[in-house]
Backbone as CSV, one residue per row, in Angstrom:
resi,resn,N_x,N_y,N_z,CA_x,CA_y,CA_z,C_x,C_y,C_z
1,MET,-7.445,-24.733,2.716,-7.788,-24.426,1.326,-6.886,-23.309,0.818
2,GLU,-6.251,-23.506,-0.339,-5.268,-22.555,-0.841,-5.878,-21.197,-1.123
3,ASP,-7.149,-21.187,-1.589,-7.802,-19.919,-1.913,-7.855,-19.001,-0.709
4,LYS,-7.964,-19.566,0.471,-8.032,-18.736,1.671,-6.735,-17.979,1.882
5,LYS,-5.612,-18.638,1.639,-4.329,-17.963,1.793,-4.193,-16.845,0.780
6,GLU,-4.649,-17.097,-0.435,-4.547,-16.078,-1.476,-5.449,-14.896,-1.167
7,LEU,-6.619,-15.191,-0.620,-7.582,-14.139,-0.341,-7.028,-13.102,0.612
8,GLU,-6.207,-13.540,1.544,-5.684,-12.620,2.548,-4.822,-11.530,1.937
9,GLN,-4.449,-11.695,0.660,-3.583,-10.715,0.015,-4.365,-9.689,-0.794
10,ILE,-5.688,-9.811,-0.881,-6.401,-8.972,-1.833,-7.394,-8.031,-1.198
11,THR,-7.588,-8.118,0.114,-8.556,-7.235,0.726,-7.863,-6.063,1.382
12,ASN,-8.467,-5.506,2.419,-7.948,-4.242,2.940,-6.795,-4.429,3.903
13,CYS,-6.372,-3.315,4.460,-5.185,-3.266,5.318,-5.222,-4.300,6.431
14,ALA,-6.330,-4.397,7.120,-6.382,-5.305,8.261,-6.279,-6.751,7.830
15,MET,-6.814,-7.081,6.653,-6.719,-8.455,6.180,-5.304,-8.798,5.763
16,CYS,-4.599,-7.827,5.230,-3.199,-8.069,4.870,-2.385,-8.411,6.104
17,ALA,-2.913,-8.082,7.261,-2.195,-8.351,8.500,-2.004,-9.834,8.752
18,ASN,-2.779,-10.685,8.083,-2.612,-12.118,8.264,-1.237,-12.598,7.836
19,MET,-0.583,-11.846,6.950,0.735,-12.245,6.475,1.832,-11.789,7.428
20,CYS,1.461,-11.051,8.475,2.443,-10.500,9.394,2.537,-11.358,10.654
21,LYS,3.549,-11.085,11.443,3.738,-11.782,12.700,3.739,-10.775,13.841
22,HIS,3.647,-11.295,15.046,3.766,-10.497,16.255,2.701,-9.405,16.291
23,SER,3.100,-8.135,16.378,2.156,-7.039,16.570,1.704,-6.393,15.272
24,CYS,2.121,-6.933,14.130,1.821,-6.296,12.855,0.328,-6.082,12.624
25,PRO,-0.558,-7.080,12.888,-1.988,-6.835,12.683,-2.501,-5.651,13.482
26,THR,-2.020,-5.499,14.709,-2.440,-4.376,15.543,-1.996,-3.056,14.936
27,TYR,-0.749,-3.000,14.463,-0.242,-1.774,13.861,-1.041,-1.406,12.617
28,LEU,-1.340,-2.394,11.775,-2.067,-2.121,10.539,-3.475,-1.619,10.823
29,ALA,-4.172,-2.291,11.720,-5.539,-1.893,12.033,-5.576,-0.514,12.679
30,THR,-4.637,-0.249,13.588,-4.579,1.055,14.248,-4.235,2.148,13.251
31,GLY,-3.280,1.867,12.375,-2.903,2.847,11.363,-4.038,3.175,10.421
32,ASN,-4.780,2.157,10.023,-5.925,2.381,9.145,-6.937,3.319,9.796
33,ALA,-7.171,3.117,11.076,-8.216,3.867,11.769,-7.905,5.350,11.928
34,ILE,-6.632,5.736,11.938,-6.295,7.137,12.209,-6.264,8.006,10.958
35,TRP,-6.416,7.387,9.764,-6.246,8.174,8.548,-7.283,9.276,8.379
36,ASP,-8.489,9.068,8.845,-9.507,10.118,8.718,-9.058,11.387,9.442
37,GLU,-8.574,11.218,10.661,-8.135,12.374,11.450,-6.873,12.997,10.869
38,VAL,-5.915,12.162,10.461,-4.665,12.673,9.893,-4.937,13.492,8.641
39,ALA,-5.749,12.955,7.741,-6.051,13.657,6.496,-6.768,14.972,6.766
40,SER,-7.654,14.968,7.750,-8.375,16.192,8.094,-7.426,17.251,8.651
41,GLN,-6.533,16.854,9.547,-5.597,17.802,10.152,-4.624,18.381,9.131
42,LEU,-4.226,17.562,8.156,-3.264,18.014,7.149,-3.946,18.588,5.912
43,ASP,-5.272,18.608,5.915,-6.051,19.172,4.808,-5.742,18.461,3.484
44,VAL,-5.775,17.136,3.537,-5.546,16.305,2.357,-6.797,15.475,2.097
45,ASP,-7.214,15.397,0.848,-8.404,14.625,0.504,-8.196,13.143,0.803
46,PHE,-9.181,12.551,1.461,-9.149,11.128,1.804,-10.573,10.611,1.756
47,LYS,-10.753,9.446,1.153,-12.104,8.910,1.003,-12.093,7.407,1.203
48,ARG,-13.004,6.929,2.022,-13.153,5.487,2.208,-14.189,4.974,1.200
49,ILE,-13.713,4.203,0.246,-14.603,3.700,-0.803,-14.872,2.206,-0.666
50,GLY,-14.121,1.537,0.185,-14.339,0.115,0.408,-13.699,-0.776,-0.643
51,THR,-13.511,-2.028,-0.274,-13.072,-3.065,-1.208,-14.225,-4.015,-1.444
52,LEU,-14.551,-4.253,-2.702,-15.618,-5.183,-3.053,-14.987,-6.494,-3.518
53,VAL,-15.140,-7.526,-2.714,-14.629,-8.860,-3.055,-15.771,-9.650,-3.674
54,VAL,-15.619,-10.067,-4.920,-16.705,-10.754,-5.626,-16.359,-12.222,-5.843
55,ALA,-17.388,-13.049,-5.897,-17.241,-14.478,-6.177,-17.699,-14.738,-7.604
56,GLU,-16.884,-15.471,-8.368,-17.175,-15.704,-9.777,-17.803,-17.064,-10.047
57,ASN,-17.946,-17.885,-9.006,-18.588,-19.193,-9.171,-19.076,-19.663,-7.805
58,PRO,-19.907,-20.719,-7.773,-20.450,-21.196,-6.488,-19.375,-21.583,-5.479
59,GLY,-18.257,-22.137,-5.948,-17.193,-22.507,-5.025,-16.609,-21.304,-4.317
60,GLU,-16.424,-20.213,-5.057,-15.885,-18.995,-4.450,-16.893,-18.339,-3.514
61,GLU,-18.176,-18.540,-3.793,-19.199,-17.976,-2.909,-19.069,-18.533,-1.493
62,LEU,-18.645,-19.797,-1.399,-18.486,-20.414,-0.085,-17.362,-19.762,0.713
63,LEU,-16.408,-19.157,0.012,-15.266,-18.540,0.684,-15.541,-17.116,1.152
64,LEU,-16.651,-16.547,0.730,-16.936,-15.166,1.120,-17.079,-15.013,2.629
65,SER,-17.584,-16.063,3.273,-17.720,-15.985,4.730,-16.359,-15.842,5.401
66,TYR,-15.315,-16.351,4.741,-13.966,-16.223,5.294,-13.502,-14.775,5.264
67,VAL,-13.927,-14.030,4.253,-13.607,-12.605,4.196,-14.181,-11.900,5.422
68,VAL,-15.435,-12.219,5.720,-16.104,-11.605,6.864,-15.399,-11.988,8.165
69,GLU,-15.087,-13.270,8.317,-14.426,-13.740,9.536,-13.068,-13.070,9.737
70,THR,-12.328,-12.920,8.640,-10.998,-12.320,8.740,-11.077,-10.861,9.160
71,ALA,-12.030,-10.130,8.580,-12.189,-8.720,8.931,-12.581,-8.556,10.396
72,ILE,-13.521,-9.362,10.840,-13.967,-9.284,12.229,-12.829,-9.666,13.175
73,LYS,-12.038,-10.654,12.781,-10.901,-11.092,13.591,-9.949,-9.941,13.866
74,HIS,-9.777,-9.081,12.874,-8.852,-7.955,13.024,-9.578,-6.664,13.386
75,LYS,-10.803,-6.814,13.900,-11.575,-5.706,14.458,-11.888,-4.628,13.426
76,ASP,-12.066,-5.051,12.182,-12.590,-4.150,11.165,-14.087,-3.972,11.378
77,PRO,-14.673,-2.912,10.805,-16.135,-2.857,10.762,-16.656,-4.089,10.028
78,ALA,-17.711,-4.697,10.525,-18.215,-5.939,9.935,-18.566,-5.737,8.462
79,PRO,-17.963,-6.513,7.547,-18.286,-6.382,6.122,-19.731,-6.783,5.851
80,LYS,-20.243,-6.314,4.738,-21.620,-6.612,4.358,-21.625,-7.606,3.200
81,GLU,-22.339,-8.721,3.381,-22.506,-9.689,2.308,-23.634,-9.218,1.390
82,LEU,-23.394,-9.264,0.087,-24.313,-8.684,-0.887,-24.778,-9.721,-1.895
83,ASP,-26.059,-9.643,-2.277,-26.549,-10.455,-3.387,-26.429,-9.649,-4.675
84,ARG,-26.867,-10.210,-5.796,-26.662,-9.541,-7.080,-27.375,-8.195,-7.140
85,GLU,-28.567,-8.118,-6.603,-29.297,-6.851,-6.639,-28.539,-5.764,-5.883
86,GLU,-27.983,-6.123,-4.741,-27.220,-5.154,-3.954,-25.893,-4.813,-4.628
87,LEU,-25.273,-5.806,-5.273,-24.033,-5.553,-6.002,-24.243,-4.549,-7.124
88,ASP,-25.361,-4.678,-7.834,-25.636,-3.784,-8.964,-25.789,-2.333,-8.520
89,LYS,-26.232,-2.116,-7.298,-26.376,-0.750,-6.799,-25.008,-0.111,-6.543
90,ILE,-24.014,-0.943,-6.241,-22.669,-0.436,-5.958,-21.808,-0.428,-7.205
91,GLU,-21.805,-1.559,-7.933,-21.004,-1.701,-9.154,-21.878,-2.302,-10.254
92,PRO,-22.586,-1.478,-11.009,-23.521,-1.992,-12.019,-22.859,-2.663,-13.214
93,GLY,-21.546,-2.576,-13.345,-20.886,-3.127,-14.522,-20.277,-4.499,-14.327
94,LEU,-20.630,-5.204,-13.262,-20.038,-6.513,-12.994,-20.498,-7.557,-14.006
95,ALA,-19.667,-8.572,-14.212,-19.979,-9.644,-15.158,-21.242,-10.389,-14.726
96,PRO,-21.994,-10.933,-15.687,-23.268,-11.599,-15.372,-23.135,-12.801,-14.442
97,ASN,-21.984,-13.476,-14.461,-21.832,-14.684,-13.641,-21.604,-14.393,-12.163
98,ILE,-21.376,-13.140,-11.820,-21.137,-12.778,-10.418,-22.471,-12.584,-9.713
99,ARG,-22.705,-13.398,-8.692,-23.990,-13.357,-7.986,-23.873,-12.860,-6.548
100,LYS,-22.675,-12.990,-5.970,-22.514,-12.601,-4.572,-21.172,-11.905,-4.366
101,GLY,-21.105,-11.131,-3.295,-19.864,-10.447,-2.963,-19.882,-9.957,-1.533
102,VAL,-18.768,-9.394,-1.109,-18.638,-8.829,0.235,-18.004,-7.451,0.119
103,LEU,-18.599,-6.473,0.771,-18.047,-5.124,0.789,-17.323,-4.899,2.106
104,VAL,-16.008,-4.705,2.018,-15.189,-4.381,3.190,-15.118,-2.863,3.287
105,TRP,-15.599,-2.325,4.376,-15.896,-0.893,4.450,-14.681,0.019,4.476
106,ASN,-13.619,-0.355,5.162,-12.649,0.661,5.571,-11.447,0.836,4.650
107,THR,-11.514,0.326,3.432,-10.464,0.622,2.461,-10.593,2.078,2.020
108,GLY,-9.479,2.809,2.025,-9.516,4.221,1.658,-8.552,4.546,0.546
109,ILE,-8.758,5.699,-0.093,-7.855,6.178,-1.137,-7.388,7.587,-0.785
110,ILE,-6.141,7.879,-1.169,-5.530,9.170,-0.880,-4.437,9.403,-1.908
111,SER,-4.089,10.637,-2.153,-2.975,10.934,-3.045,-1.673,10.811,-2.265
112,VAL,-0.833,9.859,-2.655,0.426,9.666,-1.924,1.337,10.877,-2.075
113,PHE,1.214,11.589,-3.180,2.054,12.770,-3.389,1.620,13.901,-2.457
114,GLU,0.314,14.123,-2.366,-0.187,15.203,-1.522,0.102,14.950,-0.047
115,ILE,-0.034,13.700,0.383,0.173,13.432,1.806,1.643,13.583,2.181
116,VAL,2.554,13.218,1.288,3.982,13.394,1.574,4.323,14.874,1.679
117,ILE,3.806,15.674,0.749,4.048,17.119,0.795,3.456,17.721,2.065
118,ALA,2.252,17.274,2.424,1.605,17.795,3.627,2.395,17.444,4.885
119,TYR,2.897,16.226,4.946,3.736,15.837,6.089,4.998,16.695,6.158
120,ALA,5.602,16.954,5.007,6.818,17.773,4.977,6.528,19.194,5.448
121,GLU,5.436,19.767,4.972,5.068,21.122,5.388,4.785,21.175,6.888
122,ASN,4.121,20.139,7.389,3.830,20.078,8.814,5.115,19.951,9.627
123,ALA,6.065,19.191,9.100,7.349,19.031,9.792,8.095,20.355,9.880
124,VAL,8.117,21.101,8.772,8.783,22.406,8.761,8.129,23.345,9.769
125,ALA,6.795,23.311,9.812,6.073,24.168,10.755,6.404,23.828,12.203
126,ASN,6.865,22.595,12.418,7.210,22.165,13.776,8.714,22.135,14.024
127,GLY,9.467,22.852,13.177,10.884,23.047,13.447,11.853,22.122,12.747
128,VAL,11.358,21.228,11.894,12.263,20.325,11.173,12.971,21.086,10.056
129,GLN,14.257,20.813,9.871,15.037,21.456,8.816,15.369,20.437,7.733
130,PHE,15.064,20.776,6.483,15.357,19.904,5.351,16.631,20.366,4.648
131,PHE,17.442,19.414,4.243,18.632,19.701,3.451,18.395,19.149,2.044
132,ILE,17.944,20.025,1.148,17.629,19.619,-0.217,18.917,19.463,-1.026
133,ASN,18.893,18.543,-1.993,20.062,18.299,-2.855,21.315,17.999,-2.037
134,THR,21.130,17.205,-1.011,22.233,16.825,-0.131,22.303,15.306,-0.033
135,SER,23.483,14.754,-0.245,23.660,13.298,-0.209,24.441,12.878,1.025
136,ALA,24.029,11.759,1.611,24.803,11.153,2.692,25.941,10.356,2.070
137,ILE,27.154,10.609,2.512,28.315,9.939,1.922,29.089,9.106,2.945
138,GLY,28.617,9.095,4.184,29.290,8.296,5.197,28.594,8.422,6.540
139,VAL,28.838,7.462,7.411,28.277,7.480,8.763,29.408,7.228,9.754
140,GLN,29.520,8.095,10.733,30.549,7.939,11.764,29.967,7.156,12.945
141,THR,30.679,6.119,13.357,30.229,5.296,14.477,31.344,5.145,15.504
142,ASP,30.942,4.789,16.708,31.910,4.537,17.781,31.346,3.440,18.672
143,GLU,32.009,2.284,18.668,31.587,1.137,19.465,30.130,0.768,19.187
144,GLY,29.773,0.769,17.904,28.440,0.339,17.506,27.362,1.388,17.608
145,SER,27.703,2.609,17.977,26.719,3.682,18.105,26.933,4.730,17.016
146,ILE,25.815,5.273,16.505,25.880,6.342,15.513,26.332,7.630,16.195
147,LYS,27.292,8.316,15.593,27.778,9.579,16.142,27.514,10.759,15.212
148,ALA,27.589,10.524,13.891,27.405,11.623,12.943,27.188,11.049,11.547
149,VAL,26.632,11.902,10.685,26.439,11.549,9.276,27.219,12.545,8.434
150,ASP,28.074,12.039,7.578,28.824,12.890,6.654,27.998,13.096,5.389
151,THR,27.861,14.353,4.967,27.075,14.666,3.780,27.893,15.531,2.832
152,THR,27.326,15.767,1.663,27.991,16.637,0.686,27.961,18.095,1.112
153,ARG,27.290,18.395,2.219,27.250,19.767,2.734,27.802,19.853,4.151
154,GLY,28.587,18.860,4.525,29.183,18.896,5.847,28.745,17.723,6.705
155,THR,29.141,17.760,7.969,28.859,16.670,8.908,27.753,17.075,9.875
156,ILE,26.821,16.165,10.082,25.709,16.396,11.002,25.856,15.435,12.174
157,LYS,26.032,15.970,13.369,26.148,15.124,14.554,24.759,14.650,14.988
158,THR,24.659,13.385,15.332,23.372,12.829,15.743,23.585,11.534,16.511
159,ARG,22.651,11.200,17.355,22.681,9.915,18.057,21.761,8.895,17.390
160,ILE,20.825,9.394,16.568,19.846,8.510,15.936,19.830,8.772,14.438
161,LEU,19.885,7.726,13.661,19.812,7.821,12.207,18.656,6.955,11.721
162,VAL,17.679,7.576,11.084,16.564,6.840,10.485,16.913,6.572,9.030
163,ASN,17.039,5.323,8.683,17.414,4.944,7.324,16.155,4.806,6.474
164,ALA,15.803,5.895,5.787,14.635,5.895,4.901,15.078,6.180,3.477
165,ALA,16.191,5.583,3.080,16.810,5.894,1.790,16.253,5.071,0.637
166,GLY,15.239,4.263,0.899,14.597,3.529,-0.189,15.548,2.601,-0.914
167,LEU,15.688,2.819,-2.210,16.536,1.958,-3.031,18.002,1.985,-2.613
168,TYR,18.375,3.011,-1.877,19.766,3.143,-1.442,19.943,2.777,0.033
169,ALA,18.938,2.175,0.627,18.982,1.886,2.061,20.110,0.936,2.428
170,ASP,20.435,-0.005,1.542,21.520,-0.931,1.864,22.871,-0.219,1.904
171,ARG,23.025,0.793,1.064,24.290,1.546,1.066,24.439,2.360,2.353
172,ILE,23.344,2.985,2.767,23.389,3.759,4.013,23.690,2.832,5.185
173,ALA,23.049,1.663,5.191,23.291,0.703,6.271,24.747,0.257,6.286
174,GLU,25.313,0.069,5.104,26.710,-0.354,5.026,27.651,0.730,5.543
175,PHE,27.280,2.004,5.331,28.088,3.094,5.888,28.252,2.933,7.397
176,ALA,27.182,2.424,8.033,27.195,2.283,9.493,27.683,0.908,9.938
177,GLY,28.187,0.115,8.983,28.729,-1.188,9.334,27.730,-2.319,9.324
178,ASP,26.523,-2.076,8.811,25.489,-3.108,8.749,25.407,-3.640,7.322
179,ARG,25.864,-4.856,7.112,25.790,-5.475,5.786,24.792,-6.630,5.797
180,PHE,23.744,-6.462,6.567,22.782,-7.539,6.775,21.888,-7.776,5.573
181,PHE,21.677,-6.761,4.746,20.743,-6.924,3.633,21.233,-6.157,2.413
182,THR,20.692,-6.510,1.262,20.932,-5.782,0.016,19.598,-5.540,-0.665
183,ILE,19.542,-4.493,-1.466,18.324,-4.159,-2.196,18.321,-4.876,-3.543
184,HIS,17.230,-5.570,-3.822,17.025,-6.193,-5.130,15.885,-5.425,-5.800
185,PRO,16.204,-4.492,-6.674,15.190,-3.549,-7.161,14.166,-4.162,-8.103
186,ARG,12.972,-3.623,-8.025,11.907,-3.915,-8.973,11.339,-2.588,-9.449
187,LYS,10.787,-2.596,-10.631,10.066,-1.415,-11.086,8.666,-1.849,-11.500
188,GLY,7.741,-0.935,-11.394,6.363,-1.237,-11.752,5.752,-0.113,-12.553
189,GLU,4.715,-0.441,-13.279,4.020,0.545,-14.098,2.528,0.506,-13.797
190,THR,1.925,1.658,-13.812,0.493,1.798,-13.580,-0.133,2.526,-14.758
191,ILE,-1.248,2.004,-15.238,-1.999,2.688,-16.289,-3.026,3.597,-15.622
192,ILE,-2.995,4.879,-15.942,-3.958,5.839,-15.400,-4.859,6.307,-16.531
193,PHE,-6.157,6.105,-16.363,-7.122,6.439,-17.401,-7.634,7.871,-17.247
194,ASP,-8.184,8.388,-18.324,-8.823,9.697,-18.303,-10.019,9.671,-17.351
195,LYS,-10.340,10.816,-16.787,-11.440,10.881,-15.825,-12.788,10.520,-16.436
196,SER,-12.899,10.603,-17.754,-14.158,10.245,-18.404,-14.421,8.744,-18.342
197,TYR,-13.377,7.956,-18.073,-13.522,6.504,-17.975,-13.492,6.117,-16.504
198,GLN,-14.657,5.886,-15.937,-14.759,5.590,-14.511,-15.834,4.521,-14.292
199,PRO,-15.516,3.257,-14.629,-16.534,2.209,-14.535,-16.712,1.613,-13.146
200,VAL,-15.829,1.907,-12.198,-15.950,1.316,-10.868,-15.899,2.398,-9.799
201,GLN,-16.536,2.092,-8.670,-16.602,3.040,-7.561,-15.847,2.550,-6.327
202,THR,-15.471,1.277,-6.329,-14.771,0.694,-5.187,-13.465,0.067,-5.664
203,VAL,-12.674,-0.413,-4.712,-11.506,-1.227,-5.061,-12.011,-2.644,-5.301
204,LEU,-11.834,-3.156,-6.510,-12.356,-4.473,-6.855,-11.329,-5.558,-6.576
205,ALA,-11.802,-6.675,-6.042,-10.928,-7.815,-5.768,-11.715,-9.096,-5.985
206,SER,-11.003,-10.143,-6.365,-11.636,-11.446,-6.559,-10.628,-12.540,-6.255
207,PHE,-11.124,-13.762,-6.132,-10.244,-14.894,-5.854,-9.340,-15.182,-7.045
208,SER,-9.841,-15.007,-8.247,-9.025,-15.252,-9.439,-7.892,-14.237,-9.538
209,MET,-8.148,-12.986,-9.131,-7.089,-11.975,-9.125,-5.971,-12.382,-8.179
210,ALA,-6.343,-12.948,-7.034,-5.326,-13.377,-6.074,-4.487,-14.505,-6.640
211,GLY,-5.131,-15.422,-7.349,-4.415,-16.553,-7.902,-3.437,-16.174,-8.990
212,GLU,-3.691,-15.038,-9.668,-2.828,-14.608,-10.756,-1.663,-13.746,-10.290
213,ARG,-1.610,-13.405,-9.015,-0.557,-12.523,-8.522,0.784,-13.244,-8.461
214,ASP,1.828,-12.494,-8.720,3.183,-13.001,-8.562,3.439,-13.218,-7.069
215,PRO,3.922,-14.393,-6.662,4.131,-14.647,-5.229,5.167,-13.743,-4.588
216,TYR,5.981,-13.051,-5.402,7.021,-12.184,-4.860,6.601,-10.719,-4.868
217,SER,5.357,-10.442,-5.153,4.888,-9.059,-5.190,3.470,-8.993,-4.677
218,LYS,3.166,-7.937,-3.946,1.797,-7.739,-3.503,0.879,-7.532,-4.692
219,GLY,1.422,-6.964,-5.762,0.615,-6.745,-6.954,-0.281,-5.539,-6.821
220,GLY,-1.115,-5.327,-7.817,-1.977,-4.151,-7.824,-3.434,-4.532,-7.961
221,GLY,-4.161,-3.716,-8.680,-5.577,-3.968,-8.846,-6.228,-2.885,-9.668
222,ILE,-7.553,-2.834,-9.573,-8.356,-1.823,-10.253,-8.814,-0.845,-9.179
223,ILE,-8.248,0.347,-9.183,-8.445,1.256,-8.056,-8.791,2.662,-8.538
224,PRO,-9.914,3.226,-8.097,-10.189,4.641,-8.373,-9.216,5.514,-7.586
225,THR,-8.826,6.637,-8.158,-7.941,7.558,-7.443,-8.757,8.668,-6.796
226,ILE,-8.153,9.362,-5.872,-8.833,10.445,-5.173,-9.128,11.604,-6.115
227,ASP,-8.407,11.673,-7.242,-8.607,12.754,-8.206,-9.659,12.433,-9.258
228,GLY,-10.218,11.220,-9.212,-11.288,10.884,-10.139,-10.874,10.069,-11.339
229,ASN,-9.612,9.679,-11.406,-9.161,8.789,-12.477,-9.304,7.335,-12.025
230,LEU,-9.110,6.434,-12.971,-9.057,5.015,-12.649,-7.661,4.515,-12.973
231,GLN,-7.082,3.722,-12.073,-5.746,3.198,-12.341,-5.750,1.672,-12.299
232,PHE,-5.002,1.077,-13.225,-4.778,-0.364,-13.260,-3.310,-0.606,-12.930
233,GLY,-3.044,-1.505,-11.996,-1.659,-1.838,-11.698,-1.342,-1.603,-10.235
234,PRO,-0.056,-1.613,-9.884,1.101,-1.652,-10.778,1.572,-3.068,-11.068
235,THR,2.468,-3.158,-12.061,3.178,-4.393,-12.319,4.394,-4.457,-11.406
236,ALA,5.158,-5.524,-11.498,6.400,-5.631,-10.725,7.396,-6.433,-11.546
237,GLU,8.515,-5.810,-11.869,9.521,-6.437,-12.722,10.897,-6.310,-12.083
238,GLU,11.582,-7.431,-11.943,12.941,-7.413,-11.413,13.872,-6.705,-12.398
239,VAL,14.706,-5.796,-11.887,15.682,-5.102,-12.728,17.045,-5.147,-12.049
240,CYS,18.083,-4.957,-12.841,19.450,-4.988,-12.303,19.892,-3.631,-11.779
241,ASP,19.422,-2.576,-12.430,19.865,-1.218,-12.119,18.807,-0.512,-11.285
242,ILE,19.167,-0.061,-10.094,18.183,0.604,-9.238,17.732,1.937,-9.810
243,GLU,18.458,2.473,-10.771,18.078,3.742,-11.385,17.410,3.547,-12.747
244,ASP,17.005,2.321,-13.056,16.307,2.035,-14.308,14.860,2.493,-14.189
245,VAL,14.526,3.601,-14.823,13.163,4.133,-14.786,12.526,4.101,-16.171
246,SER,13.046,3.265,-17.054,12.470,3.146,-18.392,11.057,2.580,-18.301
247,THR,10.239,2.903,-19.273,8.857,2.445,-19.284,8.605,1.559,-20.488
248,THR,7.631,0.672,-20.336,7.195,-0.191,-21.428,5.684,-0.253,-21.388
249,PHE,5.101,-0.840,-22.403,3.650,-1.044,-22.410,3.416,-2.450,-22.919
250,THR,3.108,-3.366,-21.997,2.939,-4.769,-22.369,1.596,-5.280,-21.903
């Protein structure tokens, strides 16, 4: 059933693992489980609010059991199947036609900005040195091995190079003689509402939302933020220029 394939894209981390191969499901489930401890150690706010998957018609209600099976398969905490009365206690603003749903427990929210800063501060405390406003302009290799990285502030000798250059990752790879891939950039936009507008308490998902997603993008959703705002999105739009940060409202 096609809906089952789509569903795997709209629930939590462990369910997304169905799209992966080899050890990916294990990595995703393990990574999800450690966030409570990581956030506590780095003093960053983290909250598990769950994903609420709702059925909008009797046909979709039959698929809710698949949500439960998928979560259990990937060793998630067993989701809870809810009737309308139970749904209203969690999300009182749901449409009248929604009678059943499943709450997946371990979906969490965190500020991506705060966690990156916290990781950086922790790295500095453990001896890592950052070179701010420094660009990599070349990679020195010898018989297929990395020897050094040339930068705008001099040459750094190293045996290991982690390519985390994002939109510029293909250029860094090419410096080292790897022309295996190129970056095809996309940009996305997210609408962030005022804190006074907070109609949902969980991450909402449905089968119809999955069907409307672009097959080339994971897409977004309706997600409360850790700061108390509500965000819709993001979108995903193919662009030619990797530095195109223009915004639109459509």
